[in-house]
N, C-alpha and C positions, 0 to 999 in steps of 0.2 A: 294242553299246552298249545295255544293259537299257532299255527303255522306263521314262519316269517319270511316266507317266500313273497316276492311282488307280484301281483297280478294286473296285467295292463291289457287293453282292449286293441291298441293300434300302436304304430310307432311312433304316431304324433303324439300320445300319451307318455312317451317315454322322452321324446324331444322336449316336451312342455308340461312340467311340473303344474302351470296354471291352467292346464286345459280344462280340467274338471269344473273350475270356476266359471270359465268363459260359457262352457255347455249349459252351466245353470242358469246364467244370464241370458242366454238365448233360448233357454226351454219354453218360456212364455214369451215370445216377441210380441211388441205392440202394433208391428206392422199388419194389420188384419186387410186380407185382400177384400176389401169391401166393394170395389168396383167391379170385381168379377162374379157378385152376388147381384148386383143392383144395374151394371151395366151402364153406370154413369160418368161419361167422359170427365166431367168437372171433378170425381174423385181419383183420377188418375194420378198416379205419382204422389198422392198424399202420405202421410202417416197418420192414420187413423188409430184413435185409441179404443182400447175394450169398451170404454163408456159409450163413444159414440157408435160403436159396432151394435151393442145393445140398444141404444137409442134409436137407431134405423132401423133395425131388424129384429130385435128381439121384443121390443115392445111398442112397434109402430103399428098403428091401425093400418095405414095404408100397405105396409108390407103384408099384414094378414088378409086383407083384401084381396090384394095382388094373387096371393097365394089362392084364395079360394076362387077367383076367377078362372085360373089356369089349372083347376084341379081337373083330372081325365075322368071322362064317362067311362067306367067299366062295365060292359053288360055281361051278365052270367047266365048261361043256359043249361036248366038242368037235364039230367038223365031222363029219356023218355022209356027205354026199355034198358035198364040198368045191366050191364053184363054181369054174371053169376059171381065171376072172381074176383071184382072190383067193387070195394064200400069205400064211398067217398070219405076220406080223413084217415082210412086204416093204410098203412103200407103194405106191399106184397115184395117178398124176397125170391129173387131165380138164381139158383145156382148157374153158375156159367165159368167161361175160360175168357180170360183176357189175353189176347195176343195182338198186338198190332205191326208184327214184323221184326220187333226188336225185344219187347219185354212180354214175359209171359206170369200170369197167375192164376191160380184156382182162385174163385170169387163168388160173392152173394152181392147181386144186384138189387138196390132198394128202388122200388118203383113208387110212384104214387099218382094215382088216377092214370094208369098206363104209360108215365114219362118215368123212366130211369132218373133218379136225382143223387144217388150214392153208390158208392163201391165200397164193398166191407171185405174184411178176409173171410176163406173160407175155411172154419176150424177143421172140417173133415178131410182136409188137404194138406195139414201139419205146416212144415217149413214150404211147401210149394204154393201155398194159400196166402203166405205173406205178401203183402202190397206194399212197394215201394211209393214214392210222391208221385212217378208217372202213372202207375196204375190208379192212383186216387184220384188225379186229374183227367184221367181218360173219357170220364163222362162228360166233362166240359167239352171236349174234341166232338163227341157227337153231333153237339149242337153248335157246330161251327159254321156260322155265315158266310164263310169265304169257301165253301166247298164248291166242286163243281156239281150242278144240280140237275145235269139231265145230259144224256148222249148228246156228242158233237160229231159232225162229219164237215171236215174241212173248214173247222172255225165255227160253224153254224149250228143251231139248236137242230136235233134231228131225233126220229124215233129209233128204238130198239130195234124195229123190223127192218129200218133202211141200212142201220149199222151192221146188222147181223148179215144182211144179204152182201153187202161190201166183204167184210171178213170171210165167208163161206167161199165167195169168189176167190178170194186170194188163196184160202187154202188148198180149193180145186187146181187152180193155176199151178200153185207151189209142188202139189201131189203130183200133177201132170208131168212137170218139168224135172222132177226130181231135185228140186232147190228144199233147204231146209226150212222146216218151220218151228221158230225157237220160241218156246215161253220163259222169258226173263223173270224169275221170283225172287223174291226175299227169302231165305230161310224158311221152310215150311214143315214143321214136322208132324203133319197129319197123314196119317195112314188111308183115310179116303181118299184126300186129294191125290195122293201119290198111285193108287188103284185107277182112280178116274182117269190120271193122265195117261197112265199104262193102256187104258182101252181106248184114249183118243189117239193115243199112237199107232193103236191098232186100225183105226179109221185112216189115218194119215201117218203112213210109216216113216216118213222123214222127220216128222216131229221130234224134238229135243227140249228135254227140261234142263236149263241153266239156271243155277243160284248165282244172285248178286246181291251181297249185303254192304250197305254204307261203313258199317263198322263190323268186320267180317270174321274176327275170331281168327284169322288165318295161321296166325304164328303156333297158337294153341293147338288147333286142328291138324297142323304139318306135324307138330311134337307128337300129338296123340297117335297118329298115324304111325310114327316111326317107332315109338315105345311100346303100345298097347296093340298094333297092328289093326287097329279099327278107327276110323275117322270120327270119332266121338268124344266129347268132353267128359275128364274123370268127376264124378260127386265125390265130395268131400264133406265130412262130418267131425266137428271138432269138439263135441260133447266129452270125448275121452282123451284129449290132448291135454298136455300141460304145457307146451312149447311151440310156438308157431313162429317162423322166421320167415319175413317176404322181402324179396329184392323187386322192387318198382311193381310190385303187385297189390292193386287195389282193390283187395279179396271182400271189403266190404261195400265197394262199388258195383262196376260192373265187370268186374272180373270172371273168367270162365262161365259167362251167360248167366250165373246165379249167385247170388248175394249169400253170404254165411253169416249174416247178421244174428240169424237165430241163435244157432249151435255156438257161436262165437260168445255171446251174452251168457248161455247156459254154462259155458266151461268157465266163465270170468266172475262166478259167483264167489266172493271173498272166502278164503279159506286155505287152508294148508296146501291143498291140490290146485289151487288157481292157475290158470292159464296165465302164462308168461308170453308176452307178444314184443317182438322186437323187429322193427320195420328198416329196412336199407333201401333209402330212395332218394330222390332228385326233387320232384315237385313235393310240396306239403298236400299231401291226399287226405280224404277222409279216414283212410286205413290208420296211415301214418300219425295221424291227429289221435288217434285212440290207443297208438302202442305204449307201451312200459317204456321202453327204450327206442329212439329214432336216431339212427346214424344216416346223416345227410351227406350224400356224395353225388357227384355229377355221374351222368350215365356211364362213361367208359370206366369210371372207379367203380361203379356197381358193379358192372362185368367182371372186371378183374377180381372183385371181392367175392363175388358167387363162385368162380374158377377156383380161387384160393381155397373155399369153403368145399368144395367138391374135391379137390385135390387131398385137403385134410381128412375128408370122411374116408375115401377110399383107401388112405393108408401112405398117401404120397408126402404129407406133412406141409407145413407151409412157413414161411417166415413172416408173413402179414400178421400183424398184432390182432386186428379187427377180425380177420378170418379166424385166426388161433382160438380167439376167445369165443366166436359164435360156432365153430366145429366142435370145441370141447363142450359146449352146453347141449348141443344138439346128441352128441354122443352120451352124454350122462342120461338124457332122456328118453334116448332109444325111441321104441315104437310108440313112445308118448309125445313125440316129436313131429313136426310136418314142416317142411320148405316149398314156400310159394314163388313163382319166379314171374315176370312177364317184360314185354320191350320186344321179345326177338325168340324166335324159333328155338335157336340155341340155348337160352336161357330156361326155356320153359322144359326141355329135354334132360337139362342138369336136374333141375329141380326134381323131375320124376325120378332120375335115378339115385339121387339123396335119398328119398322117400323110400326106395325100393331098397337100398342099404339099410335102412333104419327099421324098414318093417312098419311104416307107419300106419298106426290104427286109424288114421284121418280118412285115409285112403278106403272107401267104401266097396270099390268094383263095380258100382252102378257107372252106367253112361248117361250123360245129358247129351240129347238128341237135338236140342233146339237149333243148334249151327250146323251147318254142312256145307258152307262155301268151299270150294276148290278152285285155288286161283290157277291152276294149269288150266283146267276146264274151261274158266272164263277166258283166259288166254287164247285157248282154242276157239271159243266163241267168237272172239275180237278177229281172228284170222279168218273166220267164215264170213264174216260182215264187210272185211276189206277185199275179200276176194269176190265178193258179189255172188257169195254161195247161199245167201238166205234170202228166202221170197217173201216171207212173213215173220215178223216180229211183234211179240205181244209182251207188253212192259207190264207186269203185275206189280203196280203201286211201288215200283223203283225209279229211282231219277240217276242214273250213273253220269249225267252231263254235269250235276252238279256235285256228285261225292266222290266220283272216280278220279283221281289224281290227273289223268288226262282226258278228262271230261270233254274238252274243246277238239281234241282228235276224233272220240266217239261221235260228237253230234254231227261233224263233218262226215264221217263213214257212213252216217244213216241215211245219205242221200243215194246208198248203191241197194237200199233194200225197199222194194217197191210198195210192200205194204208194211206200216208201221202202225201198230193199234196201242194206245197207252190206256191201262185199267188206273186210272188215277183219282185222285181227292183233291188236288189243286192245280191251277193253270201252270204248273210249272214246266221246267224246260222239256221234259219228255211230252207233256201235253202239248206244247208249242210244235214239236218236231212229228207229232202223228197226225196221219189224215184222220183216223177215227178215235173216239175217246168214249170210254164207257166209264162213268162215275162208279168208284169201289165203294161197296156197303162197309160201314162201320161194323165192327165186332160186336157192338150191341144190337145189330139189325140182322145178324147173321147167324145160319147153323155152321156148325163145323166139331172137328173131332182133333185132338192133339195128343201124342205120344212123348211129354217133355224129357221123361227119362225111363230108364229101365224099369219094367213092372207097374208104370204108371200110364192110365189111359183116360182122360178128362174131354167132358163134351161141352160145347158152345150153343147156345140157344138165343135167339133173338127175344127182346125184351120190350120191343117197340115196333110198331110197322116202319118200313123205310120211309124215312122224313122226305126224301127225294126220290128222282127215279134213278136209283143205282141198282148194282147188281154185283155180288161176289164171284169171284174167278171161276169158282165150281160151276155155278149157274150157267155163266157163259160157255163153259167147255162142255156141259151137256147140250146146249141149244147147237152149238158148232157140231159136236158128234152125232146128234141125232137128227138134226135138221129142225126148223122153227115149228111151234105148235105141235111139238111131239108130246105125247102123254107121259113120256118117261123121262120128261125134263124137269120134275120136281126133285130139287136136291134134298129135301127133307126126307122123301121116300128112299132115295138111294143110300143117304147118311144112315137111317134106321137100319135098311139091309144090310150094310157094312159093319154098322156097330154092333148089331146083333153077333154075327160071325166072331167078332173080336172078344166079346165080352162073355160069351160062352153061358154059363149057368147064371150070370147075373141078368136080369131084365134090362132093356132099354130104358124103360121109364123110371126103373130105381137109379141107374146109374145118373140118368138125367136130372132126378130129384136131387141126388147126392153131388152132382156135378163132376166127381171123380172116382174112378175104380183102382185101388191099390192091390198088387199082387206081392204078399212079402217076400222077403229073403231073396229075391231075384238079383243076380249079378250078372254082369257082361263083361266087362274090362279085368284083364291080367296083363303083369308086364312080359313083354315078349322080345323086346329088343332095346335099343337106342345106341347110337353112335356117339360116344362121350369125347373121342378125339375131334370127330367134326364139328360137335357143338361147342368145345373149347376153341377150336380156330375160328368158327364163326365170330364168337365174343372178342377174339385178339383181333379179327379184322376191322372191329368199330375203331376207327381212329379217331384219337382225343383231339379236341380242338378248343379255343378260346371261349367260346359257349356252344353248349350241345342242348338241344330242342327234344323236349319229351311232349308228345301228344296225348289228351287224354278228354274223357268224357265227364261231364257234370251230373250230377245227382238228378239236377232238374231236368236238362236237356236230353241227355243220352247221346243218341246218334244223329238228333234232329227230326226225328219222326212226329212227334208233336210240338215242332217250333212254333206253329200258331195258335199256340194255348197260351193264354194270358196269365194264366193261374201259374203256369210254370215259367215263365218270363221272369214275373215280378218274384217269385220264389228266391229270397237270399240265398247266394251259395254260403254254405256252412262255415267256411273257411274265412274267406274274404270279407263276407257280408254284402256283396255287391249284388245288385238285381239289374235286368235288363240290358247285360252285356257277356261279353267275353273279353279276355284281355291277356296280354302277354305278363306272365307272372316273372319276376326277377328278383333276386335277394338283394336285401340292403346294401353290402359292401358293392355288388357290381353296378347297382344303380348309381351310386355314388361315384364309382371309376368312370361311369358312362354318362355323367351327368344326367340321369334320368330323375326327375322330380315327381313326388307326390306331395300336393300340399293342400291344406286346408284354407279357405276364404274366409272371409268374414263372417259369414253364416255357417261356418262349421260344415261347409262341403266339400267334399273330395275332388280335386282336380288332378290330372295327371298328363305325363308327357305321351305323345303320339310318334311311332315309328314306323317305320318300312321294314318288313321283316324277310331276309332272305336267305333260301336253305337250298342248297346244291343248283343255283340258278332261277329258282322261283321264288317270285316275289309278292308277297302279301301286303298291300299298301294300308296306310292309315292304320295301325293298330294301337291301341291304347295299352299303356303299360303299369301294371299294379305291382308296387313293390311287397314282396309277399314275405313276412317273417317264416325262417323255416326252409325257405327255398335255397339250395345248394348253390354255392358260389362257381361260377362257370356253367350254368344252366340256366335255362328259361322253359317255359310251359305255356301252352295253348290248348283251350279246349274245341272241341270237334261239335258240330251240329247245328252252328248258327251261319247266319247271313244267306239265309235261303230267299232267292228271288222269286216273285210271282206265286207265292205260296201263302199268301193273307196278309192281313194287315198288320200283325205283330211277328211274323217269321223274318223278316228282313230286318233283323235287330243282330248287332255283331258283324263280323268278318267271318268269311268261310275259310277255313284253315285245313279241308280236304285236300286241297291240291298240294300239299306238303306230306300228305301219308300214302304211302305205297300200298296200303291195305295189307301189310304185314308186322313193318317194323315200327314201333311207338317213340323208338329213339332215336333221333336223326342228329348227325354231326354237321359241323361247318356252319353253324346259324351266324347271321350276322345282323345286326340293325343299325339302322340310320335315322337319327331324330328330322321330324320334319319341321320343326319349331312351332308346330301348333298344340293345343292341350286338349284333352278330353273332359268331359263332365261324367264324373261316375254318379250312379245313385245307390248310396249304402244306407243301412240302418243301425248299424252298430253304434255310432256316437252320439245318436239322438237322446238318448238315455241317461241320465247322470246318475252316477253313483255316489257323488259328494266325496270322494276321497276313501271309500269303505273300500277294503281290499279283500274281504273273506267272504265274500259273496257265494263263492265257489270253494268247497273244502275238499282237502285232499290229504291223504295219509299213506305213506309206505307200508307195504303188506307187513313186514317183519315188525312192525309199530303198533300196526293193528292186530296181530296176533299176541303179542307178548306184553303190551303197555295196556293197562286198564284206561278206558276211555274216559274215566273220572277223575283219574289219579290225580291228586292235588297239584304236583309238580309238570308231570309228564304226560297227563291227560291229554288225549288229541282230538276230543270231544266233549270236553267238560260242559255240564248243563251250566246255562248262564244264570249267576245269582245275583241277587241287590242286597247290599248291606242296609239294614233297616234299626230302628231301636230295638226290635226284638231279635236283632241277629241276623245272620244270612238266612234269606229265604230263596227258593226258585223262582225263577221269572215268572214261570206259569201261575204261580201262585199269588202273585200279587195283583191286586186289581181295584183300579178307582171305580168301578161300578159293581153292582149287584149282579150275580150272575142267575140265569135264569136256566129252567129247567129243559134241557134238550134230550132228555132220554125216551121222550114220548114218541115214537116214530123214528124214521130212520135220520141219521145225522152224518153226513156226507163228509169224506175226507179224502183227499189225494195224495198218493205217494209218488214223488220222483225219485229215482234212482241214477244219480250222475255216473255211478260205475258201470251201467248199461247203456246210457244214451250214447249214441252212435252221431248224433247231430243229423240224421238222414233227411229230415223234413217231411215225411209222410202224415207227421201227425199235423203239421201247419195246413198242408192243403187240405186234410180230412176235415178239419177245423172250417176251413173255409168253404167248402161245400155242405158242411152241415149247416152251417150258421148263416149261409149268405154273405159272407164277408166280401166287400165289393175290390175290384182292382182300380188301383188309382193311378197308375202309369207312372214311366220314369220321372216326370217333371214334379209331380208330388212326392215320389219315394224321397226323391232329391231335397225336397222341402221338409223333409222329418215328418211326412203326413201320411205315413203307412197305415191302413187300418186292419192289421192282424191282430187278433184276440188271443192269439199265441204267438210267442217269437223263441227262438234259441238262440241265446247269448252265448258268444263264443269267447273265452277267456284264454290268454296266453298268460303262462306264469314262467318265472325263472327256473333255469335247471339246478341253480345252485343257491342256497339258503344265505341270506345277506341279512343284516341288521339295517333296516331302513329306515326306521321311524325316527331315531335320533339324527341320522343325517338329512333327513326331511325337515325336522325342527331346525336344523342348523342352515336351512336354505339351501342344501344341495340339491342339484338336478339329478334325476333318478340315473341317467347315464354314468353321472361320476361316482354315484355308489359302488360301481362296479370296476373303478378304475381305469377307465377306457373312454375314450372320446367315441361318439356315434360312429358307427362305420369303420372303426379303427382295425388295426392288425390284431391278429390272434387266432386262438382254437375256435373250434365250435361253442365254447361254453363262454367264451371270451365277454359276450354281450348278449342280454335277454333276448334280443330280436334275431339272434343267429339260429338257434335251435330251440324255440321254447316248448313247453310242454302246453297242451290245450285242452281244455274243459268244456264241454258243451252242456249249457243249462238250460232246458225248458223253463220259461215265466211264462204264466197267466194271472190273472185275477186270483189273488191270493185266499178271497172270501174270507177274511179278517172278522173273528168274533167281535173286535173291537175296531171295528172299519173307519179308519180317519176321512173316508169320502161321504159316510154317513151322516156325519157330525156337523157337515160344512155346508151340505146342499140346503138352500134356501126354501125348496118346494117340495122337499122329502121324495124326491125322483128316484132316488137310491136309498134302499131299505134292507134289513135283514130278516132272512127267513128262519122259520124254527129249525128248517133240515140243514142249515148251516150255510146255505148260498146267500150272495149278497146280490140283491135283486137291482134291475132297472126297468123302471117304467117310462118307456120312451116319449109316451103323449104327456107327462108331466116335467119333462125336462126341458128346460128354458135356454141352456146352453151357455152357463155362468161360466164351466170349466173350473170350477172351484175345487171340485172333486179330484181332477185330474192334478191341479196344484197340491193338494193335500196326500194324495197317493205316493207312498215312499217307494213302491215297485214300479212306477209308470207304466202300468198296463192299460189304463183308460184311453179310448181314441174318440176324437172329435170329429163330426161330420163337417168338414168345411165347405163341402158340396154336395148336392144331390147327385150320387153317383150314378143313378140308373137312370134311363131315358134321359140323358144328357150326352149333346156331342161333343164336348169336352172331354168326357170319358167314353172314348168310343169301343168298348170292350164287350165281353158279354152281355151285360145287363141294359145296353142300348138298343137291342134288338129283340124281336118277339121271340127268335129262334134261342138265342142265348139266355132269355130269361126263363125258358122252359127248365133250367136245371136249377132253379130256386126251389128251396124246401119250403113248402106253404106252412109248415109247423113253427117257423120263425118270420117273424116281421122283418121288411126290408125297409131300413131305416132311411130316414130323411134328412134333411139339412139342418143343422145347429142342434143336434143332440149329442150325448155323450153314449160309448156303446163300450161294451168289453164281454169278457166270458162270463158265461152263465153257470158254468158246470155242466151244460147241455142239459138244461133243467125239464125241455119239452120231450128227451129221452128218458130222464128218471120219472117223470111223473107218468108218462106212457107206461114203464115198467110197474109202478104202483098200480095204476088203474087196472093192468091185466092180470095182475096177482088178486085184485078184488074181486074181478069178475069171476075168477077161477076160485076165489075162497081159500086161498093160502097164503102164507108169508112169502115174501121176495127171497129167492135162494141167492147166496153169495155167488158173484160173478155175473148175474142178471144186471145189476145196476153197473152202466158204461157211460162213458162219454166217448165223444167222436176221436179224441185223440188217444184215448186207453186202448179202443178197438184198434185202432191202426196201428199202434206202436210194435213193431216188429220184433223188438227185444224184451217187451214187457216193462221196459223202465218206468212206463205210466201206468199206476194201478189205481184203482178208484172204487171206493165202495162205503158202506155203513158201519161206522164206529160202533153204532149201539148193538151190531150183531157180533156177540162176542168170537163167534169161530170164523170171523170174515178175516180174508187176507191183508185188507188194509189195517185192521187192528193188529194182527200180528207184526205187520210191517213197522207199526207205530212205535212197538216195543223194542225194535232195532237198537243196537247202541250206535250206529252209525247216523240215526235220525237227528235233523236240526230243522231249524227254521230261518227263514231268510229274514234278516233285521230282527231278531227277536227282542234286541234291547230296547225297541221303541213301544213295546208292550200292544202290537195290533193282534197278537194271538190268532195267527192264519189257520186256515183248514187244509192249506196245502203245505206238505213237510216233504223234506229233501234227504237224502242218504248220501255220506261224505265218499267222494272217489277213492279207491284205493288203488295204489300203482305197486304193481310185481316187481321190484327192483331195490337194488341197494344203493341208497342216498350216498352221494360220494360229495 
């Protein structure tokens, strides 16, 4: 039985039933920007047809001659003495640790000819080896052309020798006068770094290590200190849980300094014991989007509900209906339930105490040591500075002037510090405030170690020589402690000696080879306290107001550490589908009430109102507003980490919301907005690909129906195989064919499985694909013109919470909102209108590699053809850019190179400079203007795997075939393999009763198949 829920991608699709037709008409615009290609002023403003475009560029001998004249001359130099460990054309992999002050992962670094070009998860590290989008993109930050390139003294280029002399002079003066020497650093869970600083303090007794994080997890750490007696975050594992209830906790995002995506996906495998997820929140978060039930409440009501749930759990009872139902569920599941909370210390304390009462098995007893910020300690440091007690301040790649909510005051107080030294990567505010600057080495250029959690020790090793004259903080401490040119200043030797004592029986080389060393069954934390009355009082003191603000971090930007990374800036937000922006999210009803507009112009581009946002006397000016379905009425949200000044060409994107964040409370009362009368141009990609009215692209089914109803039941089947009625009777769609089939059983035949149940929309697969396949960054303007170049996208679909018979209504010409019996934005409960609290489904879409590919039949030059292994090939040097294939592709996965995106000042991103181009994968051609491109199922990876097996005279084992997206997927949602291997996992997945194909009815016979999403709830 097909679902009769209505699916929609945006509010505008609900407002305008004819939007699909408009999008289809706009999909292949006639206005081709020929003037941008030719630079011909006479062409400006003209409406140029496709025929003229081909006449001028596709078939013009003048254009060919012009291209030949401007072709660059590239000189290659062979190895004279080849390094023994480098074979040209063969990648090397190094186990290392990704840590940039905010994120952590144990990784494998892929290098080519000495260049790191790709970050891969480290299988030996389990969940700690999973890579998010920021970890995948971090390789590009290594090649950031905007970095500080050499030491500076008083704003001028200088040598390390001169800078070190200045610093040592300051250290000696501070030591003699008794003034404090402060190393202000981000959280740094390195035992060797802490050991080194302790020795540094022996040399300079007034030295103090003070931690400062832009996003400090202060509330979580304070709560842990109170409940566990230790300032460390608890580690959770959801594999044994059957119920999770979260209050404002984005635990699939940046909650608790560690994502729970992997164990969450494992626990949500459809079955009788499938994890049920209830989310109580204000913002529509990526975690809330994946929930089975989402209760949208403004922050003050979330706090009240959490208190009521706690009261009911501990026996006090509650009259609150929502809290009563949640408490009943939690008590029923007992130890197989877990509660998460965020926003304030009080919320976290109550969540811990509820878990203690339940005896939750999700609590492992292990501690996460990645964050150690102490607000009281930082305030003590500020007191030292203001009192003139600090003689030397060394800032280790932190910028409180940007991210501290009283950054302007901190900047003024720095005048009281005689010696300010910035260990920085950009010319940011701390760089400008410092007399001496030392460029910080990237993690890919550094030696180091980390103790991320109980029983885990990981090592970091450089995978490239330092590109610029940079130095990690440990090297500087050795020089300043031992003196210049001392033989003991080699940090590798120091690290090796330290690591050897930590590793015990495990050798340093073995640990370095594996990247990580794990001690099993180690626990640290146990429940030791917790003041429930104080927590309840704190939550009660949060005053309700007309608008309440929720601060959050995006999966792309995090705390802003990598704000100058164009891959991350362009990565669309999984929910809003907007890139190159942060914005104020607001509910549809509040938007209507306050006169906030989000409108589509004639080109189907989104424009929105701009407001000034004021919270407790602090005003952030010129904030664009995005109307977000699922946002709780009476609440607004804004992402941190944007608007970094003087931190690179792309970092100054969006607005800086840190002045609204006190470092502890993510929810703030008394927010006010004032319209400026101006409009903002958003860059989004969700509306550019038309579905032509098809609303069952992303399938879903309730768990009870999945378990109790046969998928192919004639009347109630939830995933009935598609059949066609022929003169021979009903036949399965896969059995009907206009063409003779060919033998594909000789050798591998690749298929890809995508499970909608475990895809969280995190975007790591998108960045992995971009890195592996040299997908260019096109910039905000081109994204706004619907010309993104992604080979893989994650479509986000909203669906109504109630079932409605829509098709008859649509036939009668009713607008979609009318089917629900309410005008858009009218009064009513959360289920009154589909945009109020919709369900969300994330669906990765790449080239489907159809066995009967529509693109192949229309290409006039056979540039796209089918391979025996199931992949749809693209020969770029044959393509003449007719775009017939894109027009004929029902999945809209082909991309056209409107411009040359490399070495082109119009696209001044990483491919426009020699340093940024070092990240390019030499196994994949860099495409030029005028050709189509799309997913190849990473044919360079599959062929390399086949060749390796041939050399070793063996068959390829299941799991060896991988694509960039399948390797990067943190939840295992994307699986890839050989269908001709009868023991392969992808073949087993093919036999699942949840399996279906996109647009199976059109007969393209894709080699990519999907699995229906299962929701663990009772449909009302």
